[in-house]
C-alpha positions in Angstrom: -8.2 14.4 19.8 -10.8 13.6 16.8 -11.1 10.4 15.6 -12.9 8.6 13.0 -13.8 5.5 14.8 -15.4 1.2 13.9 -16.8 -1.4 16.8 -18.2 -3.4 15.0 -17.7 -5.0 11.4 -20.0 -3.2 9.0 -19.4 -1.1 5.7 -18.0 3.1 5.8 -20.9 4.2 7.4 -20.7 2.6 10.5 -18.3 5.0 10.9 -18.1 7.6 13.3 -15.8 11.0 14.0 -15.8 11.7 17.5 -13.6 13.6 20.3 -11.7 11.1 22.2 -8.7 11.8 25.3 -5.4 12.5 23.2 -2.6 9.1 24.1 -0.7 9.5 26.9 2.6 8.2 26.8 5.1 5.6 28.0 9.0 5.6 28.3 9.6 4.0 24.7 6.6 5.6 22.8 6.7 8.7 20.2 3.6 10.1 20.4 2.9 11.7 16.9 0.2 15.0 15.6 -1.2 13.5 12.8 -0.6 15.6 9.6 -1.9 12.9 6.6 -2.8 9.6 6.0 -3.6 7.3 3.3 -6.1 5.0 2.6 -5.5 1.4 1.8 -7.1 -1.8 0.4 -6.5 -3.9 3.6 -8.2 -1.1 5.7 -11.6 -1.8 3.9 -10.6 -5.3 4.8 -10.5 -4.6 8.3 -13.3 -1.9 8.3 -15.9 -5.4 7.1 -14.2 -8.0 8.4 -14.0 -9.9 5.1 -12.6 -11.8 3.7 -13.1 -13.8 7.4 -9.7 -14.5 7.4 -9.0 -11.2 9.2 -10.7 -11.9 11.8 -8.4 -14.0 13.2 -5.8 -11.6 13.4 -7.6 -8.8 14.0 -10.9 -9.5 16.6 -13.6 -12.5 15.9 -16.1 -11.1 16.4 -15.2 -6.9 17.0 -12.2 -4.9 15.3 -9.1 -4.7 18.6 -8.0 -2.0 17.4 -11.1 1.1 16.9 -9.8 3.6 14.8 -9.5 2.3 11.6 -5.8 3.6 9.2 -2.0 2.5 9.1 -0.3 4.7 6.6 0.7 8.5 8.1 2.7 10.3 8.7 3.8 14.3 10.8 5.1 16.2 12.9 6.4 14.3 16.6 4.7 16.1 19.2 6.6 14.2 22.7 8.7 11.4 23.6 9.0 8.8 25.9 12.4 9.2 28.2 13.9 6.3 26.6 13.4 7.3 22.9 17.1 8.4 21.1 15.6 8.8 17.9 13.7 11.3 17.8 12.6 14.3 19.0 9.3 17.8 19.3 9.7 18.9 16.0 10.3 16.2 14.1 8.9 15.3 10.7 7.8 11.4 10.2 5.7 8.7 8.3 5.4 5.9 8.7 3.1 2.6 9.4 0.5 1.9 13.0 -2.8 0.9 13.7 -5.1 4.0 14.3 -4.4 7.1 11.4 -7.1 7.5 11.4 -6.6 10.2 13.6 -5.4 13.8 15.0 -3.5 11.9 17.1 -1.4 8.7 17.6 1.0 7.0 19.6 3.6 4.3 18.7 6.9 3.2 19.4 11.0 4.2 17.1 11.1 1.3 15.0 7.4 2.5 14.0 8.2 5.8 12.2 10.9 7.1 9.4 12.2 10.4 8.8 10.4 12.2 6.2 12.2 13.9 3.1 11.9 17.1 3.2 10.8 17.2 -0.1 7.7 15.5 0.2 4.9 17.2 1.6 2.7 15.0 4.5 0.6 13.7 2.8 3.3 12.4 -0.4 5.1 10.6 2.4 1.8 9.2 4.1 1.3 7.6 0.5 4.3 5.7 1.5 4.6 2.7 4.2 2.4 0.3 2.9 2.1 0.8 -0.8 5.7 1.1 -0.8 7.0 -1.6 0.5 4.3 -3.7 -1.0 5.9 -2.7 -4.2 9.5 -3.1 -3.2 8.7 -6.7 -1.5 7.0 -8.0 -4.5 10.1 -7.4 -6.8 13.1 -7.5 -4.7 12.2 -10.0 -2.5 10.0 -12.7 -3.9 10.6 -11.7 -7.6 13.8 -11.8 -7.3 13.7 -8.6 -10.3 17.7 -7.7 -12.2 18.9 -5.3 -14.1 17.9 -6.2 -18.0 14.7 -9.1 -17.3 11.0 -7.5 -18.1 8.6 -6.9 -15.7 4.7 -6.9 -16.4 3.0 -4.5 -13.7 -0.7 -5.9 -14.2 -2.7 -2.9 -12.1 0.3 -0.2 -12.7 -1.6 3.1 -12.5 -3.4 2.3 -8.3 -1.4 2.9 -5.3 1.0 -0.5 -5.5 1.3 -0.1 -9.4 2.4 3.9 -9.6 5.0 2.8 -6.4 6.3 -0.5 -8.8 6.8 0.5 -12.3 9.0 3.4 -10.7 11.2 0.5 -8.2 11.2 -1.8 -11.0 12.6 0.9 -13.5 15.4 2.2 -10.3 16.8 -0.9 -10.6 17.4 -1.8 -14.3 14.3 -3.6 -15.2 12.3 -3.5 -18.7 8.3 -1.8 -17.6 5.5 -2.4 -19.2 2.6 -1.0 -16.7 -1.6 -2.2 -17.7 -4.5 0.3 -17.1 -7.6 1.4 -18.3 -8.0 4.6 -20.9 -7.3 7.2 -18.7 -4.3 6.3 -17.2 -2.3 5.6 -19.7 -0.8 9.1 -20.1 0.0 8.5 -16.0 1.4 5.2 -16.4 3.7 6.6 -19.3 4.7 9.6 -16.9 6.1 7.0 -14.0 8.7 6.1 -16.5 7.0 2.3 -17.9 8.5 1.7 -21.4 5.2 0.1 -22.2 2.1 0.8 -21.2 -1.8 -1.3 -22.2 -4.8 -0.4 -21.7 -6.5 -3.5 -20.9 -9.7 -2.1 -22.9 -7.7 -2.6 -26.0 -5.1 -5.4 -26.3 -4.6 -9.0 -23.6 -1.4 -9.1 -23.1 -2.5 -13.1 -22.5 -3.3 -13.2 -25.8 0.5 -11.0 -26.8 3.4 -12.4 -28.3 5.2 -11.2 -25.8 6.5 -13.6 -22.6 7.8 -11.9 -19.9 10.1 -12.5 -16.7 8.1 -11.1 -14.2 4.3 -10.8 -13.6 3.1 -8.6 -10.4 -0.7 -9.0 -10.2 -2.2 -6.3 -8.8 -5.5 -6.8 -9.6 -6.2 -10.4 -9.4 -9.1 -10.4 -12.1 -7.0 -13.1 -14.5 -6.6 -16.4 -14.2 -3.4 -18.3 -12.8 -3.5 -20.1 -17.0 -3.5 -16.1 -18.5 -0.6 -15.5 -16.1 1.6 -17.9 -17.1 0.8 -18.0 -21.1 2.5 -14.8 -20.6 5.2 -16.0 -18.5 8.8 -17.1 -19.6 9.6 -20.8 -19.4 11.3 -19.6 -15.0 9.4 -17.2 -15.0 7.7 -15.8 -11.8 3.9 -14.7 -11.2 3.8 -12.3 -7.9 -0.7 -12.7 -6.6 -0.6 -9.1 -4.2 -3.7 -8.6 -5.3 -7.5 -10.3 -5.8 -10.8 -10.5 -5.5 -12.7 -14.4 -3.5 -15.2 -15.4 -2.0 -15.7 -14.2 2.5 -13.7 -16.6 3.7 -10.0 -16.6 2.2 -10.9 -13.7 0.1 -7.9 -11.9 -2.4 -5.5 -14.8 -0.4 -7.6 -17.4 -3.0 -5.9 -17.3 -5.8 -2.6 -17.3 -3.8 -3.6 -20.5 -2.5 -3.8 -22.2 -6.2 -0.9 -20.7 -7.1 1.1 -22.4 -4.4 -1.0 -26.1 -4.7 -0.2 -25.0 -9.0 3.9 -23.9 -8.7 4.4 -27.8 -6.8 4.3 -28.8 -10.7 5.6 -26.6 -12.9 8.6 -25.4 -14.1 7.6 -21.2 -13.5 7.1 -19.6 -9.3 3.7 -18.7 -8.8 3.9 -16.5 -5.3 2.1 -15.4 -2.6 2.1 -13.2 -1.2 1.8 -10.6 1.8 4.5 -7.1 2.1 5.5 -6.5 5.9 5.9 -3.2 7.4 9.6 -2.2 7.7 12.5 0.4 9.0 15.0 -1.0 6.9 12.6 -1.3 3.5 10.9 2.5 4.7 14.7 4.0 4.3 15.1 2.5 1.3 12.5 3.6 -0.4 13.4 8.0 1.2 16.7 7.6 -0.4 14.6 6.9 -3.7 12.9 9.5 -3.6 16.1 11.3 -2.2 17.9 10.2 -5.8 15.0 11.3 -7.9 14.2 8.1 -8.5 10.6 7.6 -7.0 7.5 9.6 -6.2 4.3 9.5 -4.9 1.1 9.6 -7.1 -1.5 11.1 -5.4 -5.3 10.5 -6.7 -7.7 12.7 -4.2 -7.1 14.0 -1.4 -10.1 13.8 1.5 -10.8 15.3 5.0 -11.1 13.3 8.3 -14.5 13.6 7.9 -14.8 11.7 5.1 -12.7 9.2 5.7 -16.0 7.2 4.5 -16.1 8.3 1.0 -12.0 8.0 1.1 -13.1 4.4 2.5 -15.8 3.4 0.1 -13.0 4.8 -3.5 -10.3 2.9 -2.5 -13.3 -0.4 -2.4 -14.2 -0.4 -6.3 -10.9 -1.3 -7.2 -10.3 2.0 -9.3 -8.5 4.4 -6.8 -5.4 6.2 -9.7 -3.0 6.8 -7.2 -3.2 6.8 -3.5 -6.0 8.2 -1.6 -5.4 10.5 1.2 -6.8 12.0 4.4 -5.8 15.3 5.8 -5.7 15.6 9.0 -6.1 19.2 11.1 -3.6 21.8 10.1 0.1 22.4 11.1 0.6 22.5 15.2 1.6 26.4 15.8 4.8 28.1 16.2 
């Protein structure tokens, strides 16, 4: 099989497309023929080994998983003797290290049946971004119907999910994005869209019950100014240096939140099967549609990662892998 290989921490240019043996399955394994994968900021952080904190879990000197990527969608090729949920030919999506390859081997909990109405590319867009948006709104943000929520970074991979999920939860949704993306954010259900090149939400009169910050380009004081007295900020994305990176602002928020009435929350999502099932239910009810930005081939994976690393990717960035399996 063909796979993208990363043996050392470094830039996308170091990635190589190589021929490897197809994974072998055990009694509890599910072998999936990958049809599409998607790129997340997580992927370039792991690729570069930055911030350095990443290396505590991903390998101190080199990546533990030489094939990068997490999100995928494809067809079940084979299953082990103990597998009961899936059989060969099933279309699935999910999250498992090593998705930038033609085949991937996981266990049942890594996968969820693909909604028939979705393409493989749309399904591959769901796992990490969809779970992050859902958990940030529902679990960390405790969003309730009728509340006002502001999504800073509404046109990105997580943001396009967050706008739609918040709307489905009955919130009044304001999205923040740049001029070229105003129409997109309106089209996916935002009640109001703020073009940050024209207006500054932190200087406006309106305050929100919940702010989901996916960008990390605003200070805590700016975010708090746009928040109600007992509102919540959930910090999902951000900048930072080489040591803590996106975790720097959440760490500061954790300290500040102990002295104010507002909730300022650090946040890290988890891939959970029950949440991916919930997201498929929203999709099947017509309340959620993955937004696809650019699509690349497997050999163009370095370009795809560079595009996401800019921080200005529109919707989800996809990688197509191979072609449909023969009948």
